[in-house]
N, C-alpha and C positions, 0 to 999 in steps of 0.2 A: 385577558389571557386566552390563547388559542385553545380550541378543543382538539384533542389528539384523536383524530378519526383516521382510519385507514393507515395507521402508522406501520412502517416496515418493521418486521420482527426484531431486528437488531438495533438499529440506530435511526436517529434523524438529527439533522443539524438545525439549529435555530440561533439566531443572533450570533454571539461570539463564543458560545460554549457548546460542547457536544452533549447531547442528551441521550440517555438510554431510552428504550421503548417505553419505560414507565415515567419518563420525564425528569430523571435525576441528573444533575450536573455530574460530570466525571472528570477526574484528573488524568494525568498521563498514564499512570499505572492501571487505572480502571479502563482507560481507552484501549490500551494494549490487550488487556484480558478480554474485553468485549470483541475486539477485532479478531483475535485468535479463535475465540469461540464462534464468531460469525463465519470464519473460514472453515468451520466444521470440526474443530478439535474439541475434545472433551477435556475440560479443565480438571476433572477428577482423576485423570490418568497421567502417567509419567510423560507420555508423548505430548499431551496438551500443555503440561507445565513446562516441558522443555521448550516448546514453541514460544511460550510467554518469556522465558529466559532469553531465548535467541532474539526475539523482537525487542526486548528491553536493551540488550547489548547493541543492536543495530540503532535503536533510538538514541542511545548515549553517544554512539559514533557520529550520528548526524548532528547532535547538539555540539559536539566538539568542533565540528567544521561549520557551524551555523553562520558565520560571517561570510563564508565563501559560497558561491553557487555550486551545486553538485555537478560534477563532470562524469564522464563515462567510467573512469576508474573508481570513483566514489560509489556510483550506482552499482557497479559490479561487486565492489566490496560489501555493500549493504546486502546484496543478494546472497553472498556467501555467509554473512552473519545470520541472516534470516533462516536459511536452510543449510546448515553446516554440511550435511551429507549430500543432498541432491544437487546443490549448487557449488560444490567445492571446486569445480573446474571453470566456474564463471557462467557465461551465458549458455543457454540450452543447446543441446546437440541432438535433439530428436526432430525428425522431419515433420511429422503430422501431429502437431499438438492441437487438440480440440479445446476451444474456449467457448463454453455455452453451445450455441448452434453454429458456430463458425470455426474455421481453422486459422490459427495464427500464421504469420508469414513463415516461409521456409527458414530453417535455422541458419542457412548460409547467408541470408539477408539481414540477420539480426544485428551484427556488428555495424554494418553500414547504416541501418535505420536508427540505431542508437546514437551513432555519431551525428547524424542529421538532427535528431531530437535534442541532443546536448548542445548544439549550436544555438538553439532557441532559448533565450532567457525571457521567460514569460512575464508580462506585467501582471498585476494582481488579478485583473479581470480575465486573464488568459490561463490561469493555473489549472482550472478544471479541464480545459481542452488539452493542456500538456499532459495531465494525468490520464485522460482518455487515450491519447496517443500511446503513452507508455503501456497501458493495458492492452491495446490492440497489438502492439509489437510483441508483448508477452515474452520478454527476453530470458526469463528463467524457467527452469523445469518446474519449480514450485516456489511459492512465496511472493508471486507478483503482486497480489492484492496488498499484502503487508508492506512490501517495499514501496508500492505506490502510495499508500496512506502516509508513510513517513515522508516521502518526497513531496507530496501534496502540501503537507504542513510545513515543510522546509521552505518551499517556494512562497507560501503565504506568510512566512516568518512567525509561525504559530506552534513551534515545537514545544513551547512551555505551556501552551493553552490550546490543545489540539481541537480541530473540527473534523467531522466526518464528511467526506465528499458524498454527494448523492449517488445512489446506486444507478449506474448508467444503463445497465443491461438486464436488470431483473435479478431475481433471487439467486445467490450463490455464484455469481460470475465475477463480480468486482472483487 
């Protein structure tokens, strides 16, 4: 058994199951709660619990379309489900969205970039790169990490047994 040294505070992926920082296997419900918490929401508040409800709703929508590949309309719908208020109009409409130490592409380019991304049907070994591209485009005002985690597991065909993608940019960005 591996020693858990230098474990990221929220998650780490091993084998086929998602582990919490303490090494416990988690189910979909726990995965969602951990991801919402990882995104900075306090689960002891109504705001945090609402985000858990919304991500659960989006996860169920993804499960309903599990046999199809997600397209731009499905991705936009997931974004609206993840953040009912902030994403109600779909893709973001703010020019200078900062993501960590960089700026996301201009909002006027988001639709085109998402259309390009959705043409790509990644093989299993390309799913992480597809997820990374989605996070770089940052199509939504809020909830990009949560939408990305759903789509990552959708592409891997793991919605029933989720895995956490590695944190590609450091703490609090994915």
